[in-house]
N, C-alpha and C positions, 0 to 999 in steps of 0.2 A: 246304172249298176243294178244287178239283180238284188231283189229283196230276200233277205235271208236273216235270221236272227243273229245278232252280234253278241257274243258272250266274251270276247276279248279283244281290246284295241292294241295293236302293236306300233309303236311309234319308231320311226327312225329318229336319229339324233341331229346331226348336223343338217341345217337347212329347214328342219321341221320343228323341233323343239327349240333349238337355239339358231340365231342368225349368224352362223359362223363362216359359211362358205366364201363369201366375199373375203373374209380375212385370210382364209386358207389360200384363195387365189392369189391375193396380194403377197403372201409370204412366199409362196412358189415364184411368183414373178420376180420378186427380189433376189431370191437364192439362184434362180436359174440365170438371172441377168449377169452375174458374176462370171458366168461361162459363155457370155455373148448369146445366150437363148432367150428369145422373146416368145411368151405364149399369149395367146389373146383369150378374151372371155369365152368366145366360142369353142376354142380348143380346150380350155379347162373344163367347161361343162361336158363336152363330148368324151373326153379321155380321162379326167381325174375324178369328176363328180360321181359319189357313191361307190368309188372303187377303193380297194385296199391299198396299203403302201406297196405290197408286193406287186400289184398290177401297175402302180404308178412307176414303180422301179423299172419293170420291163418295158413300159411304153416310153420312157425317157431315153432308155438305151437304144431302143428300136429307132426312134425318131430323130434323135439327135447326137447318137453315139456318145453318150455321156453315161458312165457307171455311177449311179448314186452310192456313194461310200457312206459308211455309218457316221463319219464326220459331217457329211453334208446333210444327212437326214437328222442329226442331232442339231445342227444349225437352223434347219427349218422348223423344227419342234421348239427350239429356243425362241426363235422370232415369232412363232405362232402364239405360244403361250404368253409372251410379252403383249401381243396385240389383244389377247384374250383378257388380260388384266385391265387394259385400257379401254378396249372397245366392245367387248363382246356382250350381247343382250339376248334376251329371249325373243322369240317371235311374238307379235303383240295378241295378247289375249290367251296364250297357252296356260297361264296359271289359272284362269277362270275354268278352262276346260279340265285340267287335272284335278282341280278342286271339286268339281261338280259331276264327274263321270259316274254312272251307277253300275258300271261294269268294270271287272278287273282290267288293268292295263299293264304293259311292260314296255322295254326298250330293246331294239335289236339294230345294232349298227356294225358297219365296216370299220369303224375306227377301233384303235387299240383301246386297252382297258385304261390305260394312263391318261390318254388324251380325253376320254369320255368322262372319267371321274373329274379331271381338271375342269372341263367345260361345264359339267353339272355343279361342282361347287362354286365355280365363278358366279353362276347365274342363279343360284339358290334353288335349284331343281333337284338336287341330289335326294332329298328326302321324301320325294314323291315316288321314287323308285327303289332305293335300298338294294335288296337282293333280286330284283327283277330286271337286271341289266344283262344282256346278252350281246357279246362282241364277236368279232370275226375269228378271234382266237379259239373259240369253242368248237369250230367245226372245220372239217377238211376242205370244204369249197365255199368260197365267199358268193356273194351275189354277183352276177344274176342267178346262181344256182340257189334252189330253195332250201338248202341245208339249214341256214340259220334261223328262218322264220319256223320251219317245222320243228326244230330243236326247241324254240321258244314255246311254241304250242304245245309240245309234249311235256315240258315241264311245268307249264301253266295249266295243263290237264284240260285242254280245249281242242275240239275238233278243227281242222283246218278251214272248213267251210263256214264255221262260225266265227273266224277271225276277221277283222278289219285292220289291214295295214295302211299306214300313212306314210308315203314316202315322196321325196322332191326328185329322185334321180330315175333314169330309165333302167339302169340295172337293178335298182330296188323294186320298181314296178313289175319288171319281168320275173324277179325272184318271188314275188307275192303270187302272181298269176301261176307259175310253175308248182307253186305250193297248194294251188287250188284255194286261195283266200280272195276275199274280197279286199279291194284296194282303192285308195284315193291318191290322187296327184296332187300334192300341196305345192302351190306356187307362190306362197306369201313370203318367201325369203327374198333378200335384196338381191341375190345373184340371179334370181329369175324375174327381177323387175322388167315389166312391159311384155312378158311372155303372154301371148294371146292363146288360149286353149279353152274351147268352150264345150268340151266333151262332158258327159255327165259325171264322170268320176274325177273331175277337177274342183278343187276349192282355192280361193286365193286369200282367204282369211279364216280365222277360227270362229268368227261370228257367223259366217256361213255354215260351218261346220255344226255349231249348235242348233241352227235353225233347221238344218237338214236332218239332224238325228236327235230329235227331243226325246224319243223314246229311251235313249240310253243316258240322258242327262237328267240331273235332278230338276223338277219341275219350277223350283225358284228361279233357275238360271234362264229358262226358257220363256218365263213370263215376262212381258214387256210392260 
């Protein structure tokens, strides 16, 4: 990854801040099974991960000839929120990172404002972001278009090339690149377990992030 000053860190939410994508996959598998539709982990990652509900809706209709009615989507969210209450956790080490960053940071996610707030409240992360939460609803085009990241950078008053985006999904990484932003592929979520990717812009843990970017972390965090 090219070296350039980092003045803003933009976090994705699901699969980066919180280990929610496995729960989302399980909820979709349960809901779609009622219609005799079985989706694999590979299908979920390729077609649902990092995508908006609008995209998921279109993909399910295209591939399985099933229209996701409001009732079906409500059932999905009810099941997902129930699993959030029982099982949702932060990705290990993220609180240390958020507590120690020396530069401003924000959140930019394809999820709805309601789901994002619920997830952050459940995991105790909401106070880290407050009014620095940007969701798909704020822009006309979702990821992989760069609109959401560019909007976040504009509001946060940071030039795109000085932003570092941390994403777990291919659409998110593509959006960051389209926005001319630096990016990291975070593969520390349970849904990407056993994924092998040795590229320079990949990190498998927040411990690795801290060691790789000591200049934007408080020195007390980086000292061993």
